[in-house]
C-alpha positions in Angstrom: 77.7 77.5 124.7 76.1 74.1 124.4 77.4 71.8 121.8 76.2 68.3 121.3 78.7 65.5 122.0 80.0 64.2 118.6 79.8 60.7 119.9 76.1 60.9 121.0 73.2 60.2 118.6 72.4 63.5 116.9 69.6 64.7 114.7 70.9 66.7 111.6 69.5 70.1 111.2 68.4 69.2 107.8 66.1 66.5 109.3 64.4 68.8 111.8 61.1 70.4 111.0 60.4 74.1 111.2 61.1 75.8 114.5 57.8 76.5 116.2 57.0 80.2 115.9 58.1 80.7 112.3 55.0 81.4 110.3 54.5 80.6 106.6 53.4 84.0 105.3 55.7 84.8 102.3 54.5 84.5 98.8 56.5 84.5 95.4 56.5 88.3 95.0 57.4 88.9 98.6 60.4 86.4 98.2 61.5 88.3 95.0 61.3 91.5 97.0 63.4 90.0 99.7 66.0 88.6 97.3 66.4 91.8 95.4 66.2 93.8 98.6 69.0 91.9 100.3 71.4 92.9 97.5 70.2 96.1 96.0 72.4 98.4 98.1 75.3 96.9 96.1 74.1 98.9 93.1 74.2 102.2 95.2 77.6 102.0 96.8 80.6 99.7 97.3 81.2 98.6 93.6 83.0 101.9 92.9 85.8 101.1 95.4 87.1 98.6 92.7 87.6 101.3 90.0 90.9 102.8 91.3 92.7 99.4 90.7 90.6 98.0 87.9 89.5 101.1 85.9 86.4 101.0 83.8 87.3 98.1 81.5 88.7 96.0 84.3 85.5 96.5 86.4 83.5 95.4 83.5 85.5 92.2 83.3 85.3 91.6 87.0 81.5 92.1 87.0 81.0 89.8 84.1 83.0 87.1 85.7 81.2 87.5 89.0 77.8 87.7 87.3 78.5 84.3 85.6 79.6 82.9 88.8 76.4 84.0 90.7 74.2 82.7 87.9 75.7 79.2 88.2 75.8 79.4 91.9 72.2 80.5 92.3 71.0 77.8 90.0 72.6 75.2 92.2 71.8 76.7 95.5 68.1 77.0 94.5 67.9 73.2 94.0 69.1 72.4 97.6 67.2 75.2 99.0 63.9 73.9 97.5 64.7 70.4 98.5 65.8 71.2 102.1 63.8 74.4 103.0 65.4 75.2 106.4 66.3 78.6 107.9 69.9 77.5 108.5 70.8 77.7 104.7 74.2 76.6 103.9 74.8 75.2 107.4 72.1 72.7 106.9 73.1 71.7 103.5 76.9 71.3 104.4 76.1 69.4 107.6 73.9 66.9 105.7 76.3 66.5 102.7 79.7 66.8 104.3 79.4 66.2 108.0 79.1 68.1 111.3 82.6 69.8 111.1 82.3 71.2 107.6 78.7 72.2 108.3 80.0 74.2 111.3 82.5 75.9 109.1 79.8 76.7 106.5 77.8 78.2 109.3 80.5 80.3 110.6 81.3 81.5 107.2 77.6 82.4 106.5 77.6 84.2 109.9 80.5 86.3 109.0 78.9 87.4 105.7 75.5 88.4 107.4 77.1 89.9 110.4 79.6 92.1 108.5 77.4 93.2 105.7 74.9 95.4 107.8 77.6 97.6 109.3 78.9 98.4 105.8 75.5 99.3 104.6 74.6 101.4 107.8 77.8 103.4 107.1 76.5 104.2 103.6 73.1 105.2 105.0 74.9 107.6 107.3 77.0 109.0 104.5 73.8 109.6 102.3 72.0 111.2 105.2 74.9 113.5 105.8 74.1 115.1 102.3 70.9 116.4 103.8 72.0 116.9 107.4 75.4 118.6 107.2 77.0 118.8 110.6 75.7 115.6 111.8 78.0 112.6 112.4 77.3 109.9 109.8 78.3 107.2 112.2 75.7 108.5 114.7 73.1 108.4 111.9 74.2 104.8 111.0 74.0 103.7 114.7 70.5 105.1 114.9 69.6 103.1 111.7 70.9 99.9 113.3 68.6 100.2 116.4 65.5 101.2 114.3 65.7 98.3 111.9 66.7 95.6 114.4 63.7 96.8 116.2 61.5 96.4 113.0 62.7 92.9 112.5 61.9 92.1 116.1 58.3 93.3 115.5 57.3 90.5 113.0 58.3 88.8 109.8 55.2 89.6 107.9 55.5 93.4 108.7 59.2 93.2 107.8 58.5 91.5 104.6 55.8 93.9 103.5 58.0 96.8 104.4 61.0 95.2 102.4 58.8 94.7 99.3 57.8 98.3 99.3 61.2 99.8 99.7 62.7 97.4 97.2 60.0 98.5 94.6 61.1 102.2 95.2 64.7 101.3 95.1 64.4 99.5 91.7 62.3 102.4 90.4 65.1 104.8 91.4 67.9 102.9 89.7 65.9 102.8 86.5 65.2 106.5 86.7 69.0 107.2 87.4 69.9 105.0 84.3 67.2 106.9 82.2 68.8 110.3 83.2 72.4 109.1 82.9 72.6 106.9 79.9 71.6 109.8 77.4 74.8 111.3 78.6 77.1 108.3 78.1 80.4 109.2 76.6 82.4 106.3 75.3 85.6 108.4 75.4 85.1 109.2 79.1 84.1 105.5 79.9 87.4 104.3 78.4 89.6 106.9 79.9 92.2 105.1 82.0 90.5 101.8 81.4 93.2 99.7 83.2 95.2 102.0 85.5 97.1 99.0 87.1 97.0 96.7 84.1 95.1 93.4 84.1 96.5 92.6 87.6 94.2 95.4 88.9 91.2 93.3 88.1 91.9 91.0 91.0 91.7 93.5 93.8 88.3 94.6 92.2 86.7 91.2 92.6 85.3 91.7 96.1 83.7 94.9 95.0 82.1 93.4 92.0 80.8 90.7 94.3 79.2 93.4 96.3 76.7 93.8 93.3 75.2 90.4 94.3 76.3 89.6 97.8 73.4 88.4 100.0 71.1 87.0 97.3 71.5 83.6 99.0 69.5 84.9 101.8 66.4 83.8 100.1 67.2 80.2 101.3 67.2 81.4 105.0 63.5 82.4 104.9 62.3 79.1 103.2 60.6 77.9 106.4 58.5 81.1 106.2 57.4 80.7 102.5 53.9 79.5 101.9 55.1 77.0 99.2 58.9 76.8 99.6 59.4 73.9 97.2 58.1 76.1 94.3 58.5 79.7 95.5 62.1 79.6 96.7 63.5 78.5 93.3 61.3 81.1 91.5 62.4 83.9 93.9 66.1 83.1 93.2 65.7 83.1 89.4 63.6 86.4 89.3 66.0 88.0 91.8 69.1 87.0 89.9 67.8 88.2 86.5 66.7 91.5 88.0 70.1 92.2 89.8 72.1 91.2 86.8 70.4 93.7 84.5 70.6 96.4 87.2 74.3 95.9 87.9 75.4 96.4 84.3 73.1 99.3 83.7 74.3 101.2 86.8 78.0 100.5 86.0 77.8 101.7 82.4 75.4 104.6 83.2 77.5 106.0 86.1 80.9 105.6 84.8 80.0 106.7 81.3 79.0 110.3 82.5 82.6 111.5 83.1 84.9 108.5 83.6 85.5 106.4 86.6 87.3 109.1 88.6 84.1 111.1 88.7 82.3 108.4 90.8 85.1 107.7 93.1 86.5 111.2 94.1 84.5 114.3 95.1 85.4 118.0 94.1 88.1 118.1 96.8 89.7 114.9 95.5 88.7 112.8 98.5 87.5 109.3 97.8 83.8 108.9 98.8 81.4 106.1 98.6 78.4 107.5 96.9 78.9 107.0 93.1 75.4 107.7 92.0 75.0 111.2 93.5 78.5 112.0 92.2 77.5 111.0 88.6 74.2 112.7 88.8 75.8 115.9 90.2 77.8 116.1 87.0 74.7 116.0 84.9 72.1 118.3 86.6 74.1 119.9 89.5 73.7 119.3 93.2 71.1 122.0 93.5 68.7 120.6 91.0 65.4 119.2 92.4 66.0 116.0 90.3 69.3 115.5 92.2 67.6 115.8 95.6 64.7 113.6 94.5 66.9 110.8 93.3 69.3 111.0 96.3 66.3 110.8 98.7 64.7 107.9 96.9 68.1 106.3 96.6 68.1 105.7 100.4 65.3 103.3 99.9 67.9 101.0 98.3 70.2 101.2 101.2 67.4 100.7 103.6 66.0 97.7 101.6 69.4 95.8 101.9 70.1 96.8 105.4 66.7 95.8 106.7 66.7 92.5 104.5 70.1 91.4 105.5 69.3 92.0 109.2 66.3 89.7 108.7 68.5 87.0 107.2 71.2 87.4 109.8 68.7 86.9 112.6 67.4 83.6 111.1 71.0 82.3 110.3 72.0 83.0 113.8 69.0 81.4 115.3 69.5 78.3 113.2 73.1 78.0 114.6 71.6 78.4 118.0 69.0 75.7 117.5 71.7 73.3 116.4 73.8 73.9 119.5 76.7 75.4 117.5 76.0 78.8 119.2 74.4 79.4 122.7 70.8 77.9 122.6 69.4 81.1 123.9 70.1 82.4 120.3 67.9 79.7 118.8 64.7 80.7 120.6 61.9 82.6 118.9 60.2 85.3 121.0 57.1 83.8 122.6 54.9 86.8 121.6 56.4 88.3 118.4 57.6 84.9 117.1 60.9 86.5 115.8 64.6 85.7 116.7 65.0 88.5 119.2 68.0 87.2 121.0 69.8 86.4 117.7 69.0 89.9 116.4 70.4 91.5 119.5 73.7 89.5 119.0 73.9 90.6 115.4 73.3 94.3 116.6 76.2 94.1 119.2 78.8 92.8 116.7 77.6 95.0 114.0 77.9 98.2 116.0 81.5 97.2 117.0 82.4 96.8 113.3 80.6 100.0 112.3 82.4 102.1 114.8 85.7 100.8 113.5 85.2 103.1 110.4 86.7 100.6 108.1 83.9 100.2 105.5 86.1 98.7 102.7 87.6 96.1 105.2 84.1 95.3 106.5 83.0 94.6 102.9 86.0 92.3 102.2 85.4 90.3 105.4 81.7 89.9 104.4 82.9 88.8 101.0 85.4 86.2 102.3 82.6 84.8 104.4 80.3 84.6 101.4 82.8 82.9 99.1 83.8 80.4 101.7 80.1 79.5 102.1 79.4 79.5 98.4 82.2 77.0 97.9 81.1 74.6 100.6 77.4 74.9 99.3 78.5 74.0 95.8 80.5 71.0 97.1 77.4 70.0 99.2 75.2 70.3 96.1 77.5 67.9 94.1 77.7 65.5 97.0 73.9 65.4 97.7 73.4 64.7 93.9 75.8 61.7 94.3 74.7 60.4 97.7 70.9 61.1 97.7 69.8 60.7 94.1 66.3 60.1 95.3 65.9 63.2 97.3 62.8 65.0 96.2 63.9 68.0 94.1 61.0 70.2 93.0 63.6 72.2 91.0 66.8 70.7 89.4 69.8 72.8 88.4 70.6 72.4 84.7 73.9 71.1 83.3 74.9 68.8 86.2 77.8 68.3 86.9 79.5 70.6 84.4 77.8 73.9 85.1 78.0 73.6 88.9 81.5 72.5 88.6 82.4 75.6 86.6 80.7 77.6 89.2 82.9 76.0 91.8 86.0 76.8 89.8 85.0 80.4 89.5 84.2 80.6 93.2 87.8 79.4 93.9 89.1 82.0 91.5 87.2 84.8 93.2 88.3 83.6 96.6 91.9 83.4 95.5 91.7 86.9 94.1 90.4 88.3 97.4 93.0 86.5 99.5 95.7 87.8 97.1 94.5 91.4 97.3 93.8 91.5 101.0 96.1 88.9 102.7 95.8 90.3 106.2 92.1 90.4 106.2 92.1 86.9 104.8 94.3 85.9 107.9 91.9 87.6 110.2 88.9 85.8 108.7 90.8 82.4 108.8 91.3 83.0 112.6 87.5 83.7 112.9 86.7 80.5 110.9 89.1 78.0 112.4 89.3 79.6 115.8 85.5 79.3 116.1 85.6 75.7 114.8 88.3 74.7 117.2 86.4 76.3 120.1 83.3 74.3 119.1 85.2 71.1 119.0 86.7 71.8 122.4 83.4 72.6 124.0 82.0 69.4 122.5 84.3 67.4 124.6 83.5 69.2 127.9 
């Protein structure tokens, strides 16, 4: 691993132009498709894992708090993403605003988010496919999906982005169709059954699963170097994506739980906890043999595929940016000479993702990804406030409203969410801290060699 000597003259990642080989091919609708696609699997699975502790009412509260936080965060993040359109995202912003060390920590946190999210989504793809292929190992299906979509991302960014836009459009349509079928069967008494099974304290452990509704939206910043007009289109992509996802998250939560209560979207007929809430809710309405059930579940796979493919795209570019900076081996920072895609970085993401997938700990993988995201969000918001103070003349095509009060509120909500996750999963928080500070200490040590 090559790390620049901290005492030697350095060029910040935020001052370096686009890496040769990354083509500006993405327009505003493609960016919207990527932004929604990164996240949309969170509407299909993961969020229901918060219901056993929070119940229906607690999950609504957790989701509203998280939605407010993301709206404030995205507004601030869009400003620096448009001002500094670099593939490194949070690492670039934190390095410029807070220095090399905190930039490295932001980069490692971002890497944890994007490396651990894909195996959780792959596990859900395997579980959904198992509905149609009984007898096949879901983990084997998930492993095959990993190889297929890493290969697609290696093929080319334009092909990847077009594919992402198509599957995202199908996924949004399927969610709207599901809500159209389920909402007429909404039962307020069922929705309010066991509204707070663990009292208000149960809301805290549900925070990471409410975050799963939106986790990954910040990936829009990591494809800024491939946008045709990053100063304009990145901010628009963030805004359109956040609005779309906020509406879908609340619609899906009320539609699914309102059919027959929260237990109906957590446990199957045998009383086992399963992570496919939409098929469980739909089965209560039309039955598992109805053609509409099979249609919606089949189309529902598009949502999982959209997020899986999109986050792999972002993970490759975030890893490549750290390789270009010297914080990871430089071979990871090179684009393929022919395909012009981060092949080496994607192979590294594949290797780590498969290890996480084979662990079988989907809930723990989601929590680790959320810890990485929240740490990165907090450092990004501090970077935003610092850049406004230190570089008031930096060209800002888009300016976040309500400075410094609304971004400050976003930072407070971020710390609240991070504290809730640490409180509810202390051992995973310790493991994440070892990843973060162990990685930072290693980088510092290697910098002196």
